[in-house]
C-alpha positions, 0 to 999 in steps of 0.5 A: 610924530606919533599918535600914541597917547601921552598920559597928560604929560606936558612938553615944552618946545622952544623954537626960532621960526622964520617969519615967512614960515610962521603960518606953516608952523601954526597950521602944523601945530593946529593939525596935531592938536597943539592948543596954543602958540606963544 
């Protein structure tokens, strides 16, 4: 991860997450400023 601005660029990330790790993934995304998880 970098702290460099992305000029509004949107990137789609797809991942398979184990159910026991979902909370950790959500927390990490929130800390990076990711607006949502679907």
